[in-house]
DODORO-418329 format. One record per residue (C-alpha): z negated, x negated, y negated. Coordinates in steps of 0.5 Angstrom, whole numbers, plus 500, padded with zeros to 3 digits. Layout:
% DODORO-418329
z:Z | x:X | y:Y
...
This chain:
% DODORO-418329
z:900 | x:104 | y:383
z:900 | x:103 | y:391
z:908 | x:104 | y:394
z:910 | x:105 | y:401
z:916 | x:100 | y:403
z:919 | x:099 | y:410
z:922 | x:094 | y:414
z:924 | x:092 | y:420
z:918 | x:090 | y:425
z:919 | x:082 | y:428
z:915 | x:081 | y:434
z:916 | x:074 | y:436
z:920 | x:072 | y:430
z:925 | x:077 | y:433
z:927 | x:084 | y:431
z:928 | x:090 | y:435
z:934 | x:096 | y:432
z:930 | x:102 | y:431
z:923 | x:099 | y:431
z:920 | x:099 | y:423
z:914 | x:098 | y:420
z:911 | x:102 | y:413
z:907 | x:098 | y:409
z:904 | x:097 | y:402
z:902 | x:091 | y:399
z:895 | x:091 | y:402
z:898 | x:092 | y:409
z:901 | x:095 | y:414
z:901 | x:103 | y:414
z:905 | x:106 | y:420
z:909 | x:103 | y:425
z:915 | x:107 | y:427
z:920 | x:106 | y:434
z:926 | x:110 | y:436
z:925 | x:111 | y:444
z:930 | x:108 | y:448
z:928 | x:110 | y:455
z:924 | x:115 | y:459
z:923 | x:122 | y:458
z:922 | x:122 | y:450
z:929 | x:118 | y:450
z:932 | x:118 | y:443
z:925 | x:121 | y:439
z:922 | x:118 | y:434
z:914 | x:115 | y:436
z:910 | x:113 | y:430
z:903 | x:110 | y:430
z:898 | x:110 | y:424
z:896 | x:102 | y:424
z:891 | x:103 | y:417
z:884 | x:104 | y:419
z:879 | x:109 | y:418
z:883 | x:114 | y:416
z:881 | x:122 | y:417
z:887 | x:122 | y:422
z:883 | x:118 | y:427
z:883 | x:123 | y:433
z:891 | x:124 | y:433
z:893 | x:117 | y:430
z:900 | x:117 | y:433
z:906 | x:122 | y:435
z:913 | x:124 | y:436
z:919 | x:127 | y:432
z:925 | x:129 | y:433
z:929 | x:125 | y:428
z:929 | x:120 | y:423
z:928 | x:124 | y:416
z:923 | x:128 | y:420
z:918 | x:122 | y:421
z:920 | x:119 | y:415
z:918 | x:125 | y:411
z:911 | x:125 | y:416
z:909 | x:119 | y:414
z:910 | x:119 | y:407
z:906 | x:125 | y:407
z:900 | x:122 | y:411
z:900 | x:116 | y:406
z:900 | x:120 | y:400
z:895 | x:124 | y:403
z:890 | x:119 | y:404
z:892 | x:115 | y:397
z:890 | x:121 | y:393
z:884 | x:123 | y:396
z:882 | x:115 | y:396
z:882 | x:114 | y:404
z:887 | x:109 | y:405
z:884 | x:103 | y:408
z:886 | x:097 | y:410
z:883 | x:090 | y:414
z:878 | x:094 | y:418
z:879 | x:095 | y:426
z:881 | x:101 | y:427
z:878 | x:106 | y:432
z:884 | x:109 | y:438
z:883 | x:115 | y:442
z:880 | x:111 | y:448
z:875 | x:107 | y:444
z:878 | x:101 | y:444
z:878 | x:097 | y:437
z:885 | x:094 | y:435
z:885 | x:089 | y:429
C-alpha cells in the first residue's frame, strides 16, 4: 500500500526550518512551507508536485495552521490514490502553462 511520508526539503545540501516534502516511494507529492515574512507571514503554503492531477487548475494554496495543511495534503493524497489519478514522473503544467519537471 502506498503511504504518504514527510521529510525536510533539501536545497543545495541545506535544509530550512518549516520547509517539508510529502512523498511516497514513487516520488514527491507536495511541498509545504511556512511563510517567513510578508503579508502571509506565519501561514502555511502548499504546492502539489505530483503530475496530471485533477487539481491542475488550483495546484497550490495557503492554510492558517500546520495541522490544517497536513490534513489537507493527506485528504488530497487519499482522493488521488483512491481514484487512481495519482501520477509521478511526468512534467506538470501550472496555471501559467509553464512546464516544470
